[in-house]
C-alpha positions in Angstrom: -12.6 -65.9 126.4 -13.3 -68.4 123.6 -16.4 -70.1 124.6 -17.9 -73.5 123.7 -21.6 -74.5 124.5 -23.9 -77.4 123.8 -25.2 -75.4 120.9 -21.7 -75.2 119.2 -21.4 -77.4 116.2 -18.1 -79.2 116.2 -16.6 -82.2 114.7 -13.8 -83.4 117.2 -11.2 -85.9 115.7 -7.7 -87.3 116.3 -5.1 -85.4 114.3 -4.1 -87.1 110.8 -0.4 -86.8 111.9 0.9 -87.4 115.3 1.2 -84.1 117.3 4.8 -83.1 118.0 5.9 -85.0 121.1 7.8 -82.0 122.4 4.7 -79.9 122.3 2.6 -82.5 124.1 5.2 -82.8 126.8 5.5 -79.1 127.3 1.6 -78.8 127.6 1.5 -81.8 129.9 4.0 -80.2 132.2 2.2 -76.9 132.2 -1.0 -78.6 133.2 0.6 -80.9 135.8 0.7 -78.3 138.6 -2.8 -76.9 138.0 -4.9 -78.5 140.6 -8.3 -77.4 139.1 -7.7 -79.3 135.7 -9.0 -82.9 136.1 -8.0 -84.1 132.6 -6.9 -82.5 129.2 -7.1 -83.6 125.7 -5.4 -82.2 122.5 -7.5 -83.2 119.4 -8.3 -81.5 116.2 -11.5 -79.6 116.0 -13.6 -78.3 113.0 -16.2 -75.7 114.0 -18.9 -76.0 111.4 -19.8 -72.8 109.7 -16.6 -71.0 110.8 -13.8 -73.2 109.3 -13.3 -76.3 107.4 -9.6 -76.6 108.6 -9.0 -78.7 111.6 -7.6 -76.7 114.5 -5.5 -78.1 117.2 -7.5 -77.7 120.4 -6.6 -78.1 124.2 -9.8 -79.1 126.1 -9.1 -78.5 129.8 -11.8 -80.3 131.9 -12.6 -78.7 135.3 -15.2 -78.7 138.1 -18.2 -76.6 137.8 -17.1 -74.2 140.4 -13.7 -73.3 138.7 -13.5 -69.7 137.3 -13.1 -70.8 133.6 -12.3 -67.4 132.5 -9.3 -67.1 134.7 -8.0 -70.4 133.8 -8.5 -69.8 130.1 -6.5 -66.5 130.3 -3.7 -68.3 132.2 -3.4 -71.2 129.9 -3.6 -68.9 126.8 -0.7 -66.8 128.1 1.4 -69.8 128.9 0.7 -71.9 125.7 0.1 -69.3 122.9 2.2 -66.6 124.4 5.0 -68.8 125.4 6.8 -72.0 124.4 5.5 -72.8 120.9 4.7 -69.7 119.0 4.7 -71.4 115.7 1.8 -73.7 116.7 -1.4 -71.8 117.5 -3.6 -73.9 119.8 -7.3 -73.2 120.6 -8.0 -73.5 124.3 -11.4 -74.6 125.6 -12.0 -74.9 129.4 -15.2 -77.1 129.8 -16.9 -78.7 132.9 -16.9 -82.3 133.6 -20.6 -82.6 132.5 -20.1 -81.1 129.0 -22.0 -83.0 126.4 -19.1 -83.6 123.9 -16.7 -84.9 126.7 -17.0 -88.6 125.6 -16.4 -87.7 121.9 -13.4 -85.7 123.0 -12.1 -88.7 125.1 -12.8 -91.1 122.2 -10.1 -89.4 120.1 -7.5 -90.7 122.5 -5.5 -87.5 122.6 -5.2 -87.4 126.3 -2.3 -85.0 127.4 -3.0 -85.3 131.3 -5.3 -86.3 134.0 -5.5 -86.1 137.8 -7.2 -89.1 139.8 
């Protein structure tokens, strides 16, 4: 599983070009039936020291008690093994108290939420 911690150095930003609307719609539809996901965002991320190229990244925000590994495996199979093989999307499953959550929200790249 691809992990993200408070010690990981990331720059989170909105994509230069709007993300393909069909891609966003498919991701939103995929997430809609997953009760454990409270909100999801699809910004670009640069991981300092690893890459200088922005990578489209899906952040799925969940409660602390959710098995993040199982959810990551499911999302990865659905999204990267399924409908848009041309577009590789990093997937990060993070808890609601994740320190970068406000920066992720500030990109205005919301693809879904649950009240």
